[in-house]
N, C-alpha and C positions, 0 to 999 in steps of 0.2 A: 470206370469205378464209379460203386457209389459211393454215397455220404458215408465218411463216415462214423460209424458210430455213436459218437456222442453231440453227433449231431442230423442225427436219422430220427427227433422230432422233428426237421424241415418235411418229410414224408407227408406228417400228417398233418396240415398246414393248409389243403388244399390246393387253392388258383395262390401260385406266385407268381411277384412280375414277370415281366415277362426276358429281361436281359437277365434276370438270373437264371429261368431257366436257364436262355443259354447256356449262363456260366459253368451252370451245374454239370451242363451236359458234358462241358470237355475237364471239371474232374478228371486227375488221374497223368493232364498231358504230364509229360517233359521234354526237356528239353537232354540232346546228347553230346556228352561230353567232351572234350576236347575238340581238333577240328570237323566232326560231322554235324551234321542240323539233322532235327525233325524235320522229314520234311511236310507235315502235319499243317508244322509252325510255320514254314514256310513259303503254304498254304492258303496260309491267314492272313500273310499279307498279299498274296495276290487276290484274296474272292475282295479286299478292300483295297485292293491298288495304288499300295503302298512295293509291291515287291524292288521298283528299284534302288530304293531308299532304307529296304529293311532286307538285307540279305544273305544274314547268319542267325544261328539261335542264338548263339553266345549277345547280342544286343538283347540288353534292355526290352522286356516283350510286357508290360507290362498293361500298357496301353495300345498294346496291338490289340493283347485277347481280349480286353475292353472294345475297341473298335468293333471285333468280331461281333458280338457277344452285344452293341449296340443293332450292326445291321442285320442279323438276325432275326432281330427285334424289330425290323423300323422304325428305331431309331436315328434320327444325327448322329454326326458325334461332333467332336472339333477339329478343326482345320490340322492341324499340327500333335496327332492323338498315338505319337510314337513320347509326346515328352507329357508324363504324368501330370505334372502340377498344370497343360493346357487342360482336364478333366473339374478344373478348377471355376470352369465356366461352363461345364455340360451342365443336362437339364435346367432347373430351378433352383436357389437357392433353399434349403433347408436349416430347421433347428438340431431339434432332437434326433440324431439318424435314426429309420427304420426300416429294415428286410428291407435288401435289396438299395438302397439307398448307396449313392456314388462316396468315399470317402477317396480323397486326398493326403499322401504325410509329406516329410519331410524328413529327409533322412539327408546321410555324407554321398555326398556328390548326386544332389538332385532329387527326384520324391522317387512318392509310389503311388499305385491306384488300384483301387482293392473296393469290394463290394460289403455291405453290413451286413451280417450273416445274424449279431448282438453284443454285449457286451459282459465287463463283468468288474470292478470295481473300481481297473485300475490300465484293465485291456477294451478293445475290440476285436472280435471273431469278425473275419474277414474272411472273404472269395478269392482271390486272386490269382492272375499269370506271376510269373516268376519268383514266386516266393518256396524258398531253396528248390532255385528253379522246375519247378513243378505247377499246374493246378490246383491249390490246394486252401486247406482253410489253415489260416495260421491265427493268433493275436496281438498284435500291436498297442504298445503303449496310446496311450491317450492321448499322452503330451503332445506326441507328433501329428494329430492334427492338422492339416491345412484349410479344407473343408471339407462342408458337406452339399452332397450334389443331387435330388431330388429329382429322376426323366421325366418327365411332362405323363400324365397319366388324365387319359378319359376322367375314368371310372377307379383307380386304386384300388385290388381283390383286399379284401379280409382283412392281410395276412401283413398289411404292407403297418409296420408298429415296432415300436420300440421293445428288445426281446433281452432280459437279462437271463447269462448263463454262467454254469459254476467257473472258477478261476484253472480250468484247468489247461495243458499245452502246454509248450514254448511258448513263449516269447520270442519273435522275427526281430532282428534291430536294424539287417541290413539286405535289402531281397533285390539286391543286383546280380 
């Protein structure tokens, strides 16, 4: 899948953070409804050696998505990556979010983890897995933010900066 039109400006930035590039490549992956499973998502569990605990795409998979992106970008990931809030200790602490940062959010029943794309006055625009049962870019209220973490980078690309965006698109309230 290509980047949604309102985020096409990402294609003009040149080099993006490696983990974010991996996430963008997975845009459009959708979990299979009902009792069946998307084999691609199950293969991610094998790729990061979680196939014994991650056995169905009905299990929340935002942390699995993030672990696959980290592995493919050559980054370390938390020891319990399926638990979204464990990503609160990933990389290094960051203040103002920048493109490609890892944001953790609180939600009823747990947490959520996704990449920072940009923000408007009320919401962060994030790329993540298990957002409406797919890898998408969505908006999440800033009030739900738990932590901002930055992948360790020797020399961050110039694209690693904050982006102010229009407040368009639906606001997610529960990513499970």
